[in-house]
N, C-alpha and C positions, 0 to 999 in steps of 0.2 A: 638654561631654563627654556622650556618649550613654549611656543606661542599658543595662546588660547584659541580654541576653534571659534569660528564665526559662521553665522548663517548667511548663505549667499543664495540668491535665486538662480534658477536654471531655466533654460528654454523648455526642456522636456526631460522627464525621467521615464524611461521605457522599461516596463516589466514584462511579465509573462503574457497576461491578457489585457493589461491596462497600460495607458500612457497618462502620466501626469504632465500637463502642459501649463506653463506659466499663465496666470490670469491676465487678461487684457481688459481695457476699458469697455470694449464691446460685450464683455461677459456680465456687465452690471445687471441687466434685466434677468438673466438666468440665475445669478447669485441671489438676487432679491426674491425671485420666485421660490427658491429653496428656503430662504430665511423667513419668508412670510407664510409658509405652509403651517397651518395651525398645529399640527402634531409635532413638527420640528421646532417651531418658534417657542414652544413651552420650555425648551432646554437651552435657548440661546439668549444672548443679550438683545434687548428690543431694538428694532430699527424702524425708521419711517418708511412708508411705502412710496419712496422717492428715488426713481432710477438715477436722476441727476446727482443726488447726494451719494448714492452708491458708487457711481462713476468717479466722483470727486475723491472718495475714499481710495479707490483703486489708483488714481493718479498720485495721491500722496504716498501710498504704499510703494509704487514704482520709483518714486524719487527718494525714498528713505533708504532702501538697500539693505536693511537689517533683518528682513523677513524673507520667507519664500512661500508664495501663495499659489496654489495650483488648482486647476479644474481637472477632476478625475474623469478620464475618457476611456471608453472601450477601445481597444486596439483595432484599427481597421485592417482590411485585407492586405494593404501595402505596408503595414507595421506602423502607421501613423496614428494620430489622435482622431478617433471617430466620435461617436455619440457621447456627449457629456452625461455623466451619471453622479456627479457630486463635486465637493470641494474639500480641500485640506490645506492647512497652513502651519509652517514652522516659524517660531518666534521666541523671544525672551531667552536668549542665551545667558547662562549664569555659569561661569567657569567652564567645566567640561560637560554641562548638562543643558539640554534644550527643552523647550516646551512645544507642544503641538496641539492643535485644535481646529476650530472652524471646520470640523470633520462632519460633513453632511452627505449622506448617501441618499440619492433620489429614490422615491417609491418605484418599485418595479425593476430596480437594478438587479443584475444577477447576484446570487448569494455570495460569490467569491469576492465581490468588490470591496467589502469591508476588510477582510483579512489581507488581501493582496495590497490594498492601498496602505494599510498600516505597515506591512513588511517593506514596501518601497520607501516609506518615510524613514524607517529605521536604517535601511541599507544606505540611503542617501546621507543621513546624519552621521552614521558611524564610519562608513567606508569612504565617503567623499568629502565630508566636512570636518571629520576628526573628533566628533563628540563621543562620549562614552556612556552617558546616562541621560535619563529623561525625567521631566517633572511636568505635571499638568493638573488642572482642576476639572472636575466633572460635577454637574448638578446632581444632588442627592436623588431627585426623582427621575433621573435618567438611568434607571437601573440596567437597561441592556448595555449601555456604554460602559458604566463602571464595572459591571461583571465581566465584560470583554477584557478590560484592562487588568483586572485581577487574575483572570485566567492566563493572561499574557505574562504575569509575574509582578505586576505593579503592587506596591505596598501603600496602604493609606497611612499618611503621616500627620494629617491634621484635618480638621473640619470646622465649619461654621454652620450657621442656620440653613445655608443654601447649598454649599458645595463641600465635596471631599477633595482634599489635596493628596496627590499621589506622587511617589517617586519610583522610578524603575531603574534598577542597577544594571550595570554592564553585563554581568554574568547572567542575569535573568533575561535580558534582551537576547543575548547569544543563544541561550537555551531555547527560548521560544522561537527564534528564527530557525533553529534546527528542527524543532518539533513541527513547525508549519512549513517546512521547506518545499513540500509538494505544491504549494500555492505560488512559490517564487523560486523555481529550481535553479535558475542561473543568475549571475550578477546582473544588476540593472545597468542600462546604458544611459549615461548622463550627457545630454546635449547642452553645452554651455551657452549662455547668452553672448551675442556678438559684442 
């Protein structure tokens, strides 16, 4: 019997034009600025405008070890993590399926940030963590995000008054990674935590 995959944080996931670097306590103010943006906050769980509380959440995340939370950065000239342009998090492993969210792209970020960051998430989850499928929830009024997921092959499997629940099967993930390969033409480089 094979071992179930688990979510593990990484120091960095290096893609084509992006680097996803593990969140640090020092990122609390940046994360809060994204989460408190009025346009973005409409689709997120409410948070207090309290940097210390956000920093404490990050400290708990780092002690937990069952999630992977990243700051999405533009790749700098040396290939490292440059300007931050968003966040993304992997969490809630159930069998061979993982969930991802906290996906916030900053206003003014290059148009490729959304698709490349999603592709990096799937590459990391499938190629490096051993997952095959994905599941997630999206607020019904966040039309741009749920239509993105549906174009990627996700299927709505349930809903309530606020959210749609999606599942994305392995074959659909692979098909979409092939269809969008121009955004992430090479394997990602994973830098493990020390």
